[in-house]
Backbone as a printed PyTorch tensor [residue, N CA C, xyz], in Angstrom:
tensor([[[ 37.4760,  57.7820,   0.1960],
         [ 36.5530,  56.6600,   0.2680],
         [ 37.1690,  55.4020,  -0.3750]],

        [[ 37.7030,  55.5750,  -1.5660],
         [ 38.3020,  54.4290,  -2.2580],
         [ 39.5030,  53.9060,  -1.4880]],

        [[ 40.3310,  54.8150,  -0.9780],
         [ 41.5070,  54.3880,  -0.2380],
         [ 41.1200,  53.6380,   1.0300]],

        [[ 40.0500,  54.0580,   1.7070],
         [ 39.5640,  53.3540,   2.9010],
         [ 39.1620,  51.9290,   2.5630]],

        [[ 38.5050,  51.7600,   1.4340],
         [ 38.0770,  50.4250,   1.0000],
         [ 39.2880,  49.5580,   0.7010]],

        [[ 40.2640,  50.1040,   0.0390],
         [ 41.4800,  49.3540,  -0.2780],
         [ 42.2180,  48.9730,   1.0040]],

        [[ 42.3440,  49.9130,   1.9430],
         [ 43.0320,  49.6400,   3.2100],
         [ 42.3280,  48.5500,   4.0110]],

        [[ 41.0290,  48.4850,   3.9030],
         [ 40.2600,  47.4830,   4.6430],
         [ 40.6730,  46.0670,   4.2470]],

        [[ 41.0670,  45.8600,   3.0080],
         [ 41.4550,  44.5310,   2.5510],
         [ 42.9040,  44.1930,   2.8800]],

        [[ 43.6590,  45.1820,   3.3430],
         [ 45.0240,  44.9160,   3.7830],
         [ 45.0640,  44.2660,   5.1560]],

        [[ 44.0040,  44.4310,   5.9380],
         [ 43.9500,  43.8770,   7.2880],
         [ 43.4640,  42.4320,   7.2300]],

        [[ 44.0480,  41.5610,   8.0470],
         [ 43.5670,  40.1600,   8.0560],
         [ 42.1830,  40.0720,   8.6880]],

        [[ 41.4080,  39.1270,   8.2290],
         [ 40.0870,  38.9050,   8.7910],
         [ 40.2280,  38.2330,  10.1500]],

        [[ 39.3900,  38.6150,  11.1010],
         [ 39.4960,  38.0880,  12.4480],
         [ 38.8360,  36.7440,  12.6380]],

        [[ 37.9900,  36.3230,  11.7210],
         [ 37.2380,  35.0900,  11.8980],
         [ 37.3410,  34.2180,  10.6500]],

        [[ 37.2660,  32.9510,  10.8730],
         [ 37.2480,  32.0010,   9.7700],
         [ 35.9460,  31.2280,   9.8560]],

        [[ 35.1950,  31.2230,   8.7920],
         [ 33.9370,  30.5020,   8.7700],
         [ 34.1130,  29.2250,   7.9650]],

        [[ 33.6800,  28.1360,   8.5240],
         [ 33.8040,  26.8520,   7.8540],
         [ 32.4310,  26.2010,   7.8260]],

        [[ 32.0360,  25.7100,   6.6730],
         [ 30.7580,  25.0300,   6.5500],
         [ 31.0010,  23.5890,   6.1510]],

        [[ 30.0760,  22.7490,   6.5340],
         [ 30.2010,  21.3310,   6.2080],
         [ 29.7970,  21.0960,   4.7630]],

        [[ 30.5770,  20.3020,   4.0860],
         [ 30.2600,  19.8920,   2.7240],
         [ 29.7640,  18.4590,   2.7810]],

        [[ 28.7510,  18.1420,   2.0030],
         [ 28.2680,  16.7660,   1.9760],
         [ 27.7960,  16.4140,   0.5790]],

        [[ 27.7350,  15.1390,   0.3220],
         [ 27.2990,  14.6650,  -0.9820],
         [ 25.7920,  14.8790,  -1.1340]],

        [[ 25.3310,  14.8050,  -2.3540],
         [ 23.9040,  14.9360,  -2.6230],
         [ 23.1230,  13.8540,  -1.8870]],

        [[ 23.6180,  12.6290,  -1.9360],
         [ 22.9300,  11.5060,  -1.2820],
         [ 22.8130,  11.7350,   0.2270]],

        [[ 23.9090,  12.1640,   0.8610],
         [ 23.8860,  12.4060,   2.2990],
         [ 22.9800,  13.5930,   2.6320]],

        [[ 23.0110,  14.6250,   1.8220],
         [ 22.1640,  15.7940,   2.0470],
         [ 20.6830,  15.4590,   1.9800]],

        [[ 20.3040,  14.6560,   0.9900],
         [ 18.8990,  14.2680,   0.8730],
         [ 18.4810,  13.3870,   2.0450]],

        [[ 19.3970,  12.5430,   2.5120],
         [ 19.0980,  11.6910,   3.6590],
         [ 18.9680,  12.5290,   4.9340]],

        [[ 19.8340,  13.5160,   5.0890],
         [ 19.8430,  14.3530,   6.2860],
         [ 18.6510,  15.3130,   6.3310]],

        [[ 18.3640,  15.9820,   5.2240],
         [ 17.3580,  17.0300,   5.2120],
         [ 16.0290,  16.6060,   4.6080]],

        [[ 15.9370,  15.3660,   4.1380],
         [ 14.7060,  14.8950,   3.5290],
         [ 14.6620,  15.2610,   2.0640]],

        [[ 13.8870,  14.5150,   1.3240],
         [ 13.8590,  14.7230,  -0.1270],
         [ 13.2370,  16.0570,  -0.5010]],

        [[ 12.1860,  16.4850,   0.2050],
         [ 11.5130,  17.7370,  -0.1540],
         [ 12.4210,  18.9380,   0.1030]],

        [[ 12.8660,  19.1250,   1.3300],
         [ 13.7210,  20.2670,   1.6630],
         [ 15.0940,  20.1690,   1.0530]],

        [[ 15.6440,  18.9730,   1.0030],
         [ 16.9750,  18.7710,   0.4420],
         [ 17.0200,  19.0580,  -1.0410]],

        [[ 15.9940,  18.6200,  -1.7580],
         [ 15.9420,  18.8500,  -3.2020],
         [ 15.8330,  20.3430,  -3.4970]],

        [[ 15.0500,  21.0650,  -2.6910],
         [ 14.9320,  22.5170,  -2.8790],
         [ 16.2770,  23.2010,  -2.6690]],

        [[ 17.0250,  22.7460,  -1.6700],
         [ 18.3350,  23.3270,  -1.3840],
         [ 19.3120,  23.0620,  -2.5300]],

        [[ 19.2760,  21.8510,  -3.0800],
         [ 20.1610,  21.5080,  -4.1970],
         [ 19.8410,  22.3780,  -5.4070]],

        [[ 18.5690,  22.5380,  -5.7010],
         [ 18.1640,  23.3730,  -6.8370],
         [ 18.6140,  24.8080,  -6.6360]],

        [[ 18.4450,  25.3270,  -5.4170],
         [ 18.8710,  26.6970,  -5.1250],
         [ 20.3830,  26.8560,  -5.3050]],

        [[ 21.1650,  25.8780,  -4.8460],
         [ 22.6190,  25.9380,  -5.0000],
         [ 23.0200,  25.8990,  -6.4750]],

        [[ 22.3990,  25.0190,  -7.2370],
         [ 22.7370,  24.9070,  -8.6620],
         [ 22.3560,  26.1780,  -9.4160]],

        [[ 21.2030,  26.7720,  -9.0620],
         [ 20.7960,  28.0210,  -9.7090],
         [ 21.7900,  29.1360,  -9.3930]],

        [[ 22.2920,  29.1660,  -8.1620],
         [ 23.2690,  30.1810,  -7.7860],
         [ 24.5780,  29.9930,  -8.5580]],

        [[ 25.0350,  28.7650,  -8.7000],
         [ 26.2500,  28.5100,  -9.4690],
         [ 26.0760,  28.9140, -10.9240]],

        [[ 24.9030,  28.6430, -11.4900],
         [ 24.6230,  29.0070, -12.8740],
         [ 24.5440,  30.5260, -13.0210]],

        [[ 23.8460,  31.1860, -12.1060],
         [ 23.6770,  32.6350, -12.1510],
         [ 25.0210,  33.3560, -12.0730]],

        [[ 25.9170,  32.8480, -11.2450],
         [ 27.2180,  33.4880, -11.0680],
         [ 28.2250,  33.0820, -12.1450]],

        [[ 27.8340,  32.1910, -13.0410],
         [ 28.7220,  31.7830, -14.1260],
         [ 29.8890,  30.9260, -13.6650]],

        [[ 29.7010,  30.1800, -12.5790],
         [ 30.7760,  29.3640, -12.0210],
         [ 31.0090,  28.1110, -12.8390]],

        [[ 29.9500,  27.5120, -13.3000],
         [ 30.0620,  26.2710, -14.0660],
         [ 29.3530,  26.4310, -15.3990]],

        [[ 29.7450,  25.6170, -16.3350],
         [ 29.0250,  25.5800, -17.6020],
         [ 28.9060,  24.1220, -18.0290]],

        [[ 27.7980,  23.7690, -18.6250],
         [ 27.6070,  22.3700, -19.0160],
         [ 28.5490,  21.9710, -20.1560]],

        [[ 28.8900,  20.6960, -20.1610],
         [ 29.7420,  20.1480, -21.2190],
         [ 29.3590,  18.6890, -21.4280]],

        [[ 29.4320,  18.2530, -22.6460],
         [ 29.1520,  16.8580, -22.9650],
         [ 30.3600,  16.0200, -22.5590]],

        [[ 30.1190,  14.9540, -21.8140],
         [ 31.2050,  14.1050, -21.3260],
         [ 32.0260,  13.5320, -22.4730]],

        [[ 31.3790,  13.1850, -23.5740],
         [ 32.1060,  12.5880, -24.7030],
         [ 33.0140,  13.5880, -25.4200]],

        [[ 32.8050,  14.8830, -25.1580],
         [ 33.6420,  15.9010, -25.7770],
         [ 34.8380,  16.3060, -24.9050]],

        [[ 34.9280,  15.7660, -23.6850],
         [ 36.0210,  16.1070, -22.7700],
         [ 37.1620,  15.1070, -22.9130]],

        [[ 38.3800,  15.6090, -22.7060],
         [ 39.5190,  14.7030, -22.6870],
         [ 39.5660,  13.9730, -21.3500]],

        [[ 40.4060,  12.9710, -21.2340],
         [ 40.5410,  12.2060, -19.9910],
         [ 40.9690,  13.1240, -18.8370]],

        [[ 41.8860,  14.0450, -19.1190],
         [ 42.3740,  14.9620, -18.0910],
         [ 41.2780,  15.9190, -17.6270]],

        [[ 40.4190,  16.3590, -18.5350],
         [ 39.3440,  17.2720, -18.1810],
         [ 38.2830,  16.5880, -17.3110]],

        [[ 38.1030,  15.2830, -17.5230],
         [ 37.1170,  14.5590, -16.7240],
         [ 37.6300,  14.3830, -15.3360]]])
């Protein structure tokens, strides 16, 4: 079972999925403030839940980090 799972990742994927990225301003304009704001909140909650980002004070960052 484990070897089958490992072998599965040796094969290239047959499809490439690409999604459009847009700014917050464009997203709210495209999807409306009500639906767009809900989508932004859901995305931010997912990033927080997965530990992708962590908050930092701008004044505590170096120029390179900004």
